[in-house]
N, C-alpha and C positions, 0 to 999 in steps of 0.2 A: 545947594541941597541941604535940607535941614539935618542937624546932628541927631544922632540916635537918642540922646537925652531929651532934646526938644520934642521929638516925635512922641516919646513916651509921655512926657508931661502934658501934651496936648490932648491925650485921650481921656475919656470918661470911663470910670469903672462900671461895667454892666450891672444892672439891678439884679440880674439872674444870679450873680455871685452870692446873694444873700437869700435866695428863694429856698423854700422848704416845702416838702410834701408830707402828707400824713402817712404815706406808705413806707417811709424809711428815712428821709432826709432830716426829719425832726427827731429821730431816735438817736442821733449821734451829734456830739459837739467835738469839733476837731480844731486843734491849734497847731499851726506850722511854726516850729521853734527856730529852725535854722536851715539854710541850704548852703552846702559847701561844694565848690567846683574846683577840682585840682587834678594834677597828674598822678597816675598810679602806674609804676612799671609792671610789666608782665610778670606774674608770679612764677617762681621756679619750684617745682615739686621733685622730690626724690622718689623714684620708682625703681622696681627691680625687674629682672627677667626680660629686658628689652635692650636693644642697642641704643645708646644715648646719642643725641644729636648736639652739635655745637651751634649755639645761637646766642644772640645778645638781646636782653629784654628791651622792649620799646615802651614808649609812653602812651598809655590810655588816658582818656579824659573821664574822670569819675564824678558823678553827681550824687551827693549824699543828702537826702532830704530827711530832716529830723522833725518828728511830730508826735503828738499824743492825742488820744481820744477819750471822751467820757460818754458813758451809756447810762440811760435811766434804769431804775431798779427792775422794771418789768422786762428789760433786755439783758439783765445780768449784773448791772451796776459795776462796781469796781472789780468784781470777779469775772465779768463777762468778756466776750470777744465779739468783734464785728466780723460777720461772715465774709464780706468782700467790699472793696471800695476801688474806684478807678483813679489813678494818678496820671494826669497829663503833664508832660514836660516840654519846655521850649528853650532852645539854646541858640542865641543870636551870635553869629560868627563875625569876625573881622574880615568879611569877604562879601563882595558884591557880585551879583550875576551879570550876564551880558545883555540884559534887556535894555530897552530905551523907554524911559530912563531906567538906570540900573536899580535893583532892589537888594537889600541886605538879605543874605541867606540865613534861614533859621531851621535848625534840625528839630524835628518833633518826634515824640514817642509816647506810648501809653503803657503803664504797668497796671495789671489787674492784681491788686494786693488781696491776700486772703488771710483769715485767722488773725486779725489785728487785735492784740490784747488791750483792754481798757486800763487807764491810769498807770501806764508804764511808758518810758521813753521808747519810741519806735523809730526805725530808720528804713528808708527805701533807697536802693542803689540802682543807678543806671550808668551806662558806659557808652563812649564813642571810641571806636577802634582806631589804632594808629593808621590802618589802611584807609579808612574813611577820611581821616584828617589829611593824609598825604594826597589823596585823590582830589581834594578840594584846594589845598594850599600849595601843592606841588613842591613840598619840601619834606625832608626826612624827620625833622624834629619839630614838634609843636608843643606849645604850653598853654595852660589856661589863661595866664596873665597876658600873653601877647596875642592869642588867637580867638579867645572867647570874649565877646563884648557885653553880653547880658544874658539873663535867664528868667524864666517864669515857670511857676508850677500851679496847678489847680487840682483839688480833690473833688470828685464827682460821685454823688449817690443818687440813684434813680433818675439820672439825667440832669440833676441839678448841682451846680457848683456850690459847695458848702464852705470852702476855704480856698483862698488864692494868695500868692505872694510873688513879688517881682523884685529883681535886683535894683530897679529904679522906680520908686513910688509904688502906688497900689493900682496900677493901670494894666489892663489886658492888652498890652501893646501888640501881641501876636495876632490880634483881630484886624489890624490895619493892613489889608491886602494890597493897598497901594504902595506901601513902604517896604513890606517884607515878603520874601518868597519862602514858603514853607516846604521843607524837604522831609518826607516821611520815610520810615524804615531804616534810619541810620542810628537811632538810639536803641541800645540793647539792654535787656535785663541781665542780671548777674548770671543766670543759668545759661545764657547764650555766649558766655565769655570764659576765658581761662580762670576767672575768679570764682567759678561756680562752687568750688570746694573751700574757698577762703572765708575767713571771718566767722565761721560757725553760725550761730543763730543771732548774730548782731543785727541783721536786717530781717524784716518780716517776709514770709513766703510770697511767691508770685505764682499765679495760676499758670500751669503748663499750657502751651498752645499746640 
């Protein structure tokens, strides 16, 4: 079986990643600066007027996508904001499914980001819950270094990918359906997790669903 890196290196990046449309994709320039995948323990908050429960924080997997955008003057320039953009995320696990031949499992999710300020460092946060990781790996403790093999992100405006980044090269490896099994609904936005009230306005808002 080909290694994960060889599979990624063998794919060609889709031309659509650079496509633009006059309706909006050409109105924004986006640069992906960094993507960090690491563990975050469940936050502990101090609240009053309730009976407290005894519990131990568990490890969540956090994806932190750092980027910035530039807008033309007719869209507000440096003082402007982008109304909305779609961020697609792909996380390849150190886990194979039971198909014949087996495929590497990839968790996927989409964040609908809103009110993105121009010419400022921006962050988008997504999470994989400890319950999800345990259901896949059948163990209580998981880490990004041991259980995550790779990641990919792509920003979409008007159905066109305007920027993409991968942990291995510049290839949309997630498009290879023969090698990867995509699992949807397991990547959560911050508002769907105990981190909803953490980090203040560090990250850009996400449209409520």
